[in-house]
N, C-alpha and C positions, 0 to 999 in steps of 0.2 A: 206582785202577781198581776197578771192581766185579766181584765173582765170587760163586759159590755154594759153600758148604762141601760137600765131597764125602766126605772121610774125616777122622777125628780119633782119635788115641790119647790117652786121658786120662792115661796114665802118663808118656809122653814129651812130650806136647803137640805132637807133630809130626802132620802130615796133608797133605791136598791140597785144592785148590779147583778148580772148573771155571770157566774164563772163559766169557763169554757165547757164544763160538763153539764151546764144548764142549771146548776144550783143557784137559787136566789140568795143574796146576802144583803141585808139592810145596812145603811149607814146613817149617821145622824148629821145635823148641821155642822157640828164642830169638825167632823172628818172632812166634809166638803170645804169648809172655810180654810182648813189647814193646807189645802192644795192650791189656793190662790185663784181658783176659777170664778167666773161670774155667772156662768150658765152651763147646763148639761142637757144634751138632747138624747132621747132614747136611741139606741143603736151606736152611740159614740164609743170608741174603744178608750178605756181608761186603765190607769195603773192604780192599784190599791195596796195599802200596807195594813197589816194587822198589829194589834197590841201584842207585845211579847207575853207569853204565858208566865205565870208565876213560877219561880224556881221550884222544881219538884212536882209541879202540877202535871196531871196526865194530859197527853195530847188530845185536843178536841178537834172535830171537823171544822173546816173553814166557815160553814154556815153558822156555827155557834161562837165564833170568835168575833171580837169587836174591831171594826174597821176604824183606823185612826187617820187615814189619809186617802183622799180621792183626787187624782190629778190626771192630766192627759198623758197618754202613752206616747213617748218620744223614742226615736231610734238612735 
């Protein structure tokens, strides 16, 4: 899923992105580190991946799902 970097803390590597509908979604340092990036600037387009829901679990909105990867959007 594509998103736009919104906030980023270079100390903790945690931050948040905005989905294309404007919904903010937080991510932790582990999700950032998984993408192999060194820095993230607000406004930068990124690709995010969410953790798979548990089998049989009800569908939850993206803002309530856990981001497991933040990396640059490539074409």
